[in-house]
MMTF fields as JSON, N, C-alpha, C and O atoms, coordinates in Angstrom:
{
  "mmtfVersion": "1.0.0",
  "mmtfProducer": "UNKNOWN",
  "numBonds": 343,
  "numAtoms": 344,
  "numGroups": 86,
  "numChains": 1,
  "numModels": 1,
  "chainsPerModel": [1],
  "groupsPerChain": [86],
  "chainIdList": ["A"],
  "bondAtomList": [4, 2, 8, 6, 12, 10, 16, 14, 20, 18, 24, 22, 28, 26, 32, 30, 36, 34, 40, 38, 44, 42, 48, 46, 52, 50, 56, 54, 60, 58, 64, 62, 68, 66, 72, 70, 76, 74, 80, 78, 84, 82, 88, 86, 92, 90, 96, 94, 100, 98, 104, 102, 108, 106, 112, 110, 116, 114, 120, 118, 124, 122, 128, 126, 132, 130, 136, 134, 140, 138, 144, 142, 148, 146, 152, 150, 156, 154, 160, 158, 164, 162, 168, 166, 172, 170, 176, 174, 180, 178, 184, 182, 188, 186, 192, 190, 196, 194, 200, 198, 204, 202, 208, 206, 212, 210, 216, 214, 220, 218, 224, 222, 228, 226, 232, 230, 236, 234, 240, 238, 244, 242, 248, 246, 252, 250, 256, 254, 260, 258, 264, 262, 268, 266, 272, 270, 276, 274, 280, 278, 284, 282, 288, 286, 292, 290, 296, 294, 300, 298, 304, 302, 308, 306, 312, 310, 316, 314, 320, 318, 324, 322, 328, 326, 332, 330, 336, 334, 340, 338],
  "bondOrderList": [1, 1, 1, 1, 1, 1, 1, 1, 1, 1, 1, 1, 1, 1, 1, 1, 1, 1, 1, 1, 1, 1, 1, 1, 1, 1, 1, 1, 1, 1, 1, 1, 1, 1, 1, 1, 1, 1, 1, 1, 1, 1, 1, 1, 1, 1, 1, 1, 1, 1, 1, 1, 1, 1, 1, 1, 1, 1, 1, 1, 1, 1, 1, 1, 1, 1, 1, 1, 1, 1, 1, 1, 1, 1, 1, 1, 1, 1, 1, 1, 1, 1, 1, 1, 1],
  "groupList": [{"groupName": "MET", "atomNameList": ["N", "CA", "C", "O"], "elementList": ["N", "C", "C", "O"], "formalChargeList": [0, 0, 0, 0], "bondAtomList": [1, 0, 2, 1, 3, 2], "bondOrderList": [1, 1, 2], "singleLetterCode": "M", "chemCompType": "L-PEPTIDE LINKING"}, {"groupName": "GLY", "atomNameList": ["N", "CA", "C", "O"], "elementList": ["N", "C", "C", "O"], "formalChargeList": [0, 0, 0, 0], "bondAtomList": [1, 0, 2, 1, 3, 2], "bondOrderList": [1, 1, 2], "singleLetterCode": "G", "chemCompType": "PEPTIDE LINKING"}, {"groupName": "ILE", "atomNameList": ["N", "CA", "C", "O"], "elementList": ["N", "C", "C", "O"], "formalChargeList": [0, 0, 0, 0], "bondAtomList": [1, 0, 2, 1, 3, 2], "bondOrderList": [1, 1, 2], "singleLetterCode": "I", "chemCompType": "L-PEPTIDE LINKING"}, {"groupName": "THR", "atomNameList": ["N", "CA", "C", "O"], "elementList": ["N", "C", "C", "O"], "formalChargeList": [0, 0, 0, 0], "bondAtomList": [1, 0, 2, 1, 3, 2], "bondOrderList": [1, 1, 2], "singleLetterCode": "T", "chemCompType": "L-PEPTIDE LINKING"}, {"groupName": "PRO", "atomNameList": ["N", "CA", "C", "O"], "elementList": ["N", "C", "C", "O"], "formalChargeList": [0, 0, 0, 0], "bondAtomList": [1, 0, 2, 1, 3, 2], "bondOrderList": [1, 1, 2], "singleLetterCode": "P", "chemCompType": "L-PEPTIDE LINKING"}, {"groupName": "ARG", "atomNameList": ["N", "CA", "C", "O"], "elementList": ["N", "C", "C", "O"], "formalChargeList": [0, 0, 0, 0], "bondAtomList": [1, 0, 2, 1, 3, 2], "bondOrderList": [1, 1, 2], "singleLetterCode": "R", "chemCompType": "L-PEPTIDE LINKING"}, {"groupName": "VAL", "atomNameList": ["N", "CA", "C", "O"], "elementList": ["N", "C", "C", "O"], "formalChargeList": [0, 0, 0, 0], "bondAtomList": [1, 0, 2, 1, 3, 2], "bondOrderList": [1, 1, 2], "singleLetterCode": "V", "chemCompType": "L-PEPTIDE LINKING"}, {"groupName": "LEU", "atomNameList": ["N", "CA", "C", "O"], "elementList": ["N", "C", "C", "O"], "formalChargeList": [0, 0, 0, 0], "bondAtomList": [1, 0, 2, 1, 3, 2], "bondOrderList": [1, 1, 2], "singleLetterCode": "L", "chemCompType": "L-PEPTIDE LINKING"}, {"groupName": "HIS", "atomNameList": ["N", "CA", "C", "O"], "elementList": ["N", "C", "C", "O"], "formalChargeList": [0, 0, 0, 0], "bondAtomList": [1, 0, 2, 1, 3, 2], "bondOrderList": [1, 1, 2], "singleLetterCode": "H", "chemCompType": "L-PEPTIDE LINKING"}, {"groupName": "GLN", "atomNameList": ["N", "CA", "C", "O"], "elementList": ["N", "C", "C", "O"], "formalChargeList": [0, 0, 0, 0], "bondAtomList": [1, 0, 2, 1, 3, 2], "bondOrderList": [1, 1, 2], "singleLetterCode": "Q", "chemCompType": "L-PEPTIDE LINKING"}, {"groupName": "GLU", "atomNameList": ["N", "CA", "C", "O"], "elementList": ["N", "C", "C", "O"], "formalChargeList": [0, 0, 0, 0], "bondAtomList": [1, 0, 2, 1, 3, 2], "bondOrderList": [1, 1, 2], "singleLetterCode": "E", "chemCompType": "L-PEPTIDE LINKING"}, {"groupName": "ASP", "atomNameList": ["N", "CA", "C", "O"], "elementList": ["N", "C", "C", "O"], "formalChargeList": [0, 0, 0, 0], "bondAtomList": [1, 0, 2, 1, 3, 2], "bondOrderList": [1, 1, 2], "singleLetterCode": "D", "chemCompType": "L-PEPTIDE LINKING"}, {"groupName": "ALA", "atomNameList": ["N", "CA", "C", "O"], "elementList": ["N", "C", "C", "O"], "formalChargeList": [0, 0, 0, 0], "bondAtomList": [1, 0, 2, 1, 3, 2], "bondOrderList": [1, 1, 2], "singleLetterCode": "A", "chemCompType": "L-PEPTIDE LINKING"}, {"groupName": "SER", "atomNameList": ["N", "CA", "C", "O"], "elementList": ["N", "C", "C", "O"], "formalChargeList": [0, 0, 0, 0], "bondAtomList": [1, 0, 2, 1, 3, 2], "bondOrderList": [1, 1, 2], "singleLetterCode": "S", "chemCompType": "L-PEPTIDE LINKING"}, {"groupName": "TRP", "atomNameList": ["N", "CA", "C", "O"], "elementList": ["N", "C", "C", "O"], "formalChargeList": [0, 0, 0, 0], "bondAtomList": [1, 0, 2, 1, 3, 2], "bondOrderList": [1, 1, 2], "singleLetterCode": "W", "chemCompType": "L-PEPTIDE LINKING"}, {"groupName": "PHE", "atomNameList": ["N", "CA", "C", "O"], "elementList": ["N", "C", "C", "O"], "formalChargeList": [0, 0, 0, 0], "bondAtomList": [1, 0, 2, 1, 3, 2], "bondOrderList": [1, 1, 2], "singleLetterCode": "F", "chemCompType": "L-PEPTIDE LINKING"}, {"groupName": "ASN", "atomNameList": ["N", "CA", "C", "O"], "elementList": ["N", "C", "C", "O"], "formalChargeList": [0, 0, 0, 0], "bondAtomList": [1, 0, 2, 1, 3, 2], "bondOrderList": [1, 1, 2], "singleLetterCode": "N", "chemCompType": "L-PEPTIDE LINKING"}, {"groupName": "LYS", "atomNameList": ["N", "CA", "C", "O"], "elementList": ["N", "C", "C", "O"], "formalChargeList": [0, 0, 0, 0], "bondAtomList": [1, 0, 2, 1, 3, 2], "bondOrderList": [1, 1, 2], "singleLetterCode": "K", "chemCompType": "L-PEPTIDE LINKING"}],
  "groupTypeList": [0, 1, 2, 3, 4, 3, 5, 6, 6, 7, 8, 5, 9, 10, 11, 12, 13, 1, 10, 10, 12, 14, 2, 15, 10, 6, 16, 7, 4, 11, 4, 10, 4, 9, 13, 1, 3, 14, 4, 6, 9, 12, 7, 16, 10, 15, 12, 5, 12, 12, 5, 11, 17, 12, 7, 11, 6, 13, 6, 13, 14, 4, 14, 8, 2, 6, 15, 15, 4, 10, 8, 10, 10, 10, 9, 12, 11, 10, 11, 9, 2, 5, 7, 4, 11, 6],
  "groupIdList": [1, 2, 3, 4, 5, 6, 7, 8, 9, 10, 11, 12, 13, 14, 15, 16, 17, 18, 19, 20, 21, 22, 23, 24, 25, 26, 27, 28, 29, 30, 31, 32, 33, 34, 35, 36, 37, 38, 39, 40, 41, 42, 43, 44, 45, 46, 47, 48, 49, 50, 51, 52, 53, 54, 55, 56, 57, 58, 59, 60, 61, 62, 63, 64, 65, 66, 67, 68, 69, 70, 71, 72, 73, 74, 75, 76, 77, 78, 79, 80, 81, 82, 83, 84, 85, 86],
  "secStructList": [7, 7, 7, 7, 7, 1, 3, 3, 3, 3, 3, 3, 3, 3, 7, 6, 6, 1, 7, 3, 3, 3, 3, 3, 3, 3, 3, 3, 7, 7, 7, 7, 6, 6, 6, 1, 1, 7, 7, 2, 2, 2, 2, 2, 2, 2, 2, 2, 2, 2, 2, 2, 2, 2, 2, 2, 6, 6, 7, 7, 1, 7, 3, 3, 3, 3, 3, 3, 3, 1, 1, 7, 7, 7, 7, 7, 7, 6, 6, 7, 7, 7, 7, 7, 7, 7],
  "xCoordList": [-35.805, -36.65, -38.112, -38.985, -38.416, -39.8, -40.263, -41.063, -39.801, -40.153, -38.853, -37.989, -38.723, -37.553, -38.011, -38.804, -37.541, -37.971, -37.524, -36.469, -38.352, -37.994, -37.315, -36.669, -37.459, -36.836, -36.846, -37.835, -35.742, -35.659, -35.009, -33.934, -35.667, -35.143, -35.14, -36.108, -34.049, -33.943, -33.798, -32.893, -34.676, -34.602, -35.099, -35.716, -34.81, -35.28, -36.487, -36.554, -37.429, -38.587, -39.253, -38.921, -40.172, -40.925, -41.905, -42.605, -41.953, -42.898, -44.219, -44.406, -45.13, -46.469, -46.438, -47.365, -45.383, -45.295, -44.61, -44.442, -44.214, -43.559, -42.056, -41.385, -41.525, -40.091, -39.394, -39.952, -38.162, -37.377, -37.061, -36.628, -37.278, -37.051, -36.509, -36.685, -35.849, -35.431, -36.593, -37.224, -36.873, -37.972, -37.402, -36.766, -37.627, -37.334, -38.6, -39.613, -38.567, -39.684, -39.336, -38.347, -40.154, -39.859, -40.965, -42.129, -40.594, -41.536, -41.367, -40.252, -42.473, -42.475, -43.288, -44.163, -43.013, -43.853, -45.312, -45.625, -46.183, -47.614, -48.055, -47.666, -48.872, -49.344, -50.332, -50.888, -50.53, -51.503, -52.897, -53.289, -53.64, -54.97, -55.926, -56.735, -55.846, -56.753, -56.55, -57.519, -55.301, -55.031, -55.047, -55.422, -54.648, -54.644, -53.471, -53.308, -52.645, -51.47, -50.399, -50.598, -49.275, -48.17, -48.268, -48.894, -47.648, -47.666, -46.988, -45.912, -47.605, -47.093, -45.696, -44.827, -45.469, -44.157, -43.084, -41.997, -43.367, -42.393, -42.124, -40.98, -43.172, -42.976, -42.144, -41.282, -42.401, -41.619, -40.151, -39.263, -39.893, -38.518, -37.834, -36.679, -38.561, -37.974, -37.727, -36.7, -38.645, -38.465, -37.218, -36.477, -36.979, -35.76, -34.514, -33.52, -34.564, -33.423, -33.171, -32.02, -34.236, -34.092, -33.501, -32.653, -33.937, -33.374, -31.875, -31.086, -31.495, -30.067, -29.285, -28.172, -29.864, -29.191, -29.053, -28.006, -30.089, -30.028, -28.891, -28.168, -28.737, -27.653, -26.297, -25.342, -26.203, -24.942, -24.456, -23.257, -25.398, -25.0, -25.148, -25.082, -25.346, -25.431, -26.557, -26.386, -27.704, -28.891, -29.462, -29.767, -29.602, -30.067, -31.585, -32.316, -32.025, -33.461, -34.025, -33.284, -35.222, -36.234, -36.129, -35.658, -36.576, -36.714, -37.933, -38.32, -38.524, -39.772, -39.672, -38.903, -40.451, -40.509, -41.92, -42.903, -42.007, -43.294, -43.24, -42.341, -44.199, -44.254, -45.246, -46.338, -44.849, -45.707, -45.69, -44.664, -46.817, -46.782, -45.993, -45.891, -45.447, -44.686, -45.561, -45.113, -46.794, -47.749, -48.94, -49.728, -49.074, -50.186, -51.461, -51.459, -52.545, -53.849, -54.327, -54.075, -55.017, -55.602, -56.746, -57.607, -56.75, -57.79, -58.527, -57.952, -59.798, -60.566, -59.994, -59.573, -59.978, -59.468, -60.45, -61.612, -59.979, -60.853, -61.28, -62.216, -60.602, -60.946, -61.979, -62.322, -62.467, -63.437, -64.708, -64.653, -65.828, -67.118, -67.857, -68.035, -68.276, -69.027, -70.465, -71.14, -70.929, -72.293, -73.173, -72.724, -74.416, -75.324, -75.571, -75.512, -75.847, -76.151, -77.334, -78.333, -77.206, -78.279, -79.1, -80.057],
  "yCoordList": [19.577, 19.985, 20.1, 20.08, 20.216, 20.317, 21.74, 21.98, 22.687, 24.103, 24.89, 24.703, 25.767, 26.642, 28.064, 28.603, 28.685, 30.052, 31.026, 30.864, 32.033, 33.079, 34.247, 35.071, 34.321, 35.401, 35.001, 34.462, 35.267, 35.025, 36.251, 36.682, 36.802, 37.951, 37.585, 37.025, 37.906, 37.657, 39.0, 39.772, 39.281, 40.548, 40.352, 39.339, 41.357, 41.319, 42.223, 43.306, 41.758, 42.571, 41.951, 40.838, 42.665, 42.177, 41.11, 41.302, 39.988, 38.945, 39.135, 40.137, 38.181, 38.302, 38.382, 38.916, 37.858, 37.91, 39.19, 39.391, 40.057, 41.3, 41.168, 42.123, 39.992, 39.727, 39.965, 39.678, 40.496, 40.648, 39.265, 38.38, 39.081, 37.779, 37.964, 39.015, 36.932, 36.896, 36.347, 35.365, 36.987, 36.563, 36.199, 37.03, 34.969, 34.567, 34.848, 34.18, 35.816, 36.046, 35.337, 35.664, 34.373, 33.514, 33.636, 33.35, 34.059, 34.067, 32.765, 32.387, 32.086, 30.828, 30.985, 31.849, 30.163, 30.212, 30.039, 29.328, 30.683, 30.604, 29.144, 28.331, 28.81, 27.419, 27.084, 27.971, 25.814, 25.362, 25.87, 25.766, 26.415, 26.984, 25.987, 26.375, 24.702, 23.701, 23.539, 23.385, 23.573, 23.337, 24.622, 24.609, 25.731, 27.007, 27.19, 28.262, 26.15, 26.253, 25.303, 24.603, 25.287, 24.419, 23.099, 23.029, 22.038, 20.746, 20.866, 21.453, 20.321, 20.402, 19.805, 20.371, 18.677, 18.04, 18.983, 19.066, 19.688, 20.62, 21.78, 22.207, 22.29, 23.373, 22.899, 23.629, 21.679, 21.133, 20.972, 21.253, 20.52, 20.386, 21.749, 21.89, 22.743, 24.076, 24.618, 25.253, 24.38, 24.844, 24.215, 24.889, 22.935, 22.285, 22.915, 23.129, 23.216, 23.848, 25.238, 25.637, 25.975, 27.312, 27.199, 28.006, 26.215, 25.991, 25.716, 26.267, 24.865, 24.554, 25.804, 26.012, 26.646, 27.878, 28.815, 29.436, 28.92, 29.781, 29.335, 30.168, 28.033, 27.52, 27.798, 28.137, 27.659, 27.904, 29.341, 29.585, 30.299, 31.72, 32.281, 33.493, 31.402, 31.774, 32.762, 33.679, 32.571, 33.372, 32.824, 31.635, 33.688, 33.253, 33.078, 33.716, 32.221, 32.012, 33.21, 33.766, 33.672, 33.051, 33.493, 34.589, 32.617, 32.958, 32.244, 31.176, 32.852, 32.343, 32.385, 33.167, 31.54, 31.518, 31.913, 31.38, 32.854, 33.275, 33.06, 33.565, 32.314, 32.027, 32.959, 33.212, 33.459, 34.304, 33.776, 33.267, 33.886, 33.531, 34.591, 35.74, 34.193, 35.126, 36.3, 37.447, 36.006, 37.05, 36.991, 36.046, 37.994, 37.988, 38.447, 39.405, 37.754, 38.163, 39.36, 39.474, 40.245, 41.365, 40.828, 40.106, 41.183, 40.719, 41.927, 43.004, 41.737, 42.807, 43.085, 42.162, 44.327, 44.701, 44.196, 44.603, 43.31, 42.713, 43.713, 43.45, 44.862, 45.868, 46.866, 47.832, 46.628, 47.546, 46.78, 45.652, 47.411, 46.842, 47.91, 49.045, 47.511, 48.465, 48.494, 47.465, 49.69, 49.85, 50.398, 51.206, 49.959, 50.505, 51.987, 52.44, 52.72, 54.141, 54.31, 53.599, 55.266, 55.499, 56.668, 57.032],
  "zCoordList": [-58.317, -57.198, -57.629, -56.762, -58.884, -59.294, -59.512, -60.417, -58.73, -58.89, -58.909, -58.053, -59.887, -59.933, -59.662, -60.433, -58.597, -58.288, -59.377, -59.99, -59.594, -60.552, -59.852, -60.499, -58.532, -57.754, -56.282, -55.786, -55.589, -54.14, -53.505, -53.923, -52.501, -51.772, -50.289, -49.776, -49.615, -48.18, -47.482, -47.8, -46.542, -45.806, -44.385, -44.053, -43.548, -42.157, -42.013, -42.596, -41.229, -40.875, -39.66, -39.254, -39.101, -37.955, -38.433, -39.427, -37.723, -38.103, -37.364, -36.674, -37.505, -36.916, -35.394, -34.785, -34.774, -33.314, -32.829, -31.626, -33.773, -33.406, -33.24, -32.85, -33.533, -33.399, -34.742, -35.801, -34.684, -35.909, -36.458, -35.719, -37.762, -38.38, -39.784, -40.401, -40.279, -41.676, -42.485, -42.094, -43.616, -44.482, -45.853, -46.502, -46.292, -47.664, -48.466, -48.259, -49.37, -50.286, -51.587, -52.243, -51.945, -53.085, -54.125, -53.844, -55.319, -56.434, -57.2, -57.56, -57.447, -58.181, -59.462, -59.532, -60.478, -61.672, -61.272, -60.317, -61.996, -61.674, -61.598, -62.437, -60.588, -60.473, -61.591, -62.239, -61.793, -62.781, -62.391, -61.229, -63.351, -63.033, -62.382, -61.54, -62.759, -62.185, -60.689, -59.944, -60.241, -58.824, -58.015, -56.842, -58.622, -57.921, -56.977, -56.393, -56.818, -55.955, -56.471, -57.464, -55.791, -56.196, -55.452, -54.395, -55.996, -55.289, -53.92, -53.805, -52.913, -51.543, -51.45, -50.786, -52.101, -52.045, -52.586, -52.014, -53.667, -54.243, -53.283, -53.135, -52.632, -51.66, -50.474, -49.985, -50.013, -48.907, -49.29, -48.484, -50.519, -50.991, -51.03, -50.627, -51.517, -51.581, -50.179, -49.938, -49.256, -47.872, -47.252, -46.537, -47.519, -47.014, -47.628, -46.934, -48.94, -49.603, -49.03, -48.858, -48.733, -48.137, -46.732, -46.35, -45.974, -44.64, -44.732, -43.965, -45.673, -45.856, -46.238, -45.754, -47.11, -47.514, -46.316, -46.137, -45.504, -44.316, -43.398, -42.851, -43.231, -42.398, -43.039, -42.341, -44.368, -45.083, -44.928, -44.796, -44.945, -44.879, -43.466, -43.264, -42.5, -41.08, -40.775, -39.972, -41.419, -41.099, -39.802, -39.701, -38.817, -37.503, -37.478, -38.236, -36.609, -36.393, -35.672, -34.861, -35.861, -36.694, -38.157, -38.462, -39.041, -40.448, -40.999, -40.524, -42.004, -42.582, -44.094, -44.654, -44.752, -46.208, -46.621, -46.106, -47.558, -48.092, -49.604, -50.277, -50.131, -51.564, -52.253, -51.744, -53.409, -54.236, -55.662, -56.115, -56.388, -57.806, -58.575, -58.145, -59.7, -60.52, -60.959, -60.979, -61.305, -61.718, -60.783, -60.831, -59.934, -58.987, -59.667, -60.439, -59.372, -59.878, -59.087, -57.888, -59.77, -59.035, -58.207, -58.709, -56.942, -56.03, -55.48, -55.322, -55.194, -54.575, -53.189, -52.491, -52.8, -51.48, -50.429, -50.407, -49.563, -48.546, -47.482, -46.726, -47.415, -46.432, -46.963, -46.281, -48.17, -48.758, -49.131, -49.62, -48.892, -49.262, -50.073, -49.631, -51.26, -52.096, -51.606, -51.567, -51.23, -50.742, -51.858, -52.672, -51.891, -52.901, -52.621, -51.478, -53.682, -53.505, -52.582, -52.684, -51.677, -50.704, -51.13, -50.446]
}
């Protein structure tokens, strides 16, 4: 498949539309630093495999796949802005 997940968790939660949905949370090996992400073809292959698994275990629609790197970089909180001293 090109990418081997390091962790897969399936759970239910409310999606962006407010509807209960199944969520596949997939941790993948960190992408190559030059590209910053994984190859699209590999992600598409994994999405098809996840769809097949959902059908095999009778997971009802809707369901979504969310990809995460194995090691997340610390990012600045987008909801915070550092203001100069007044």
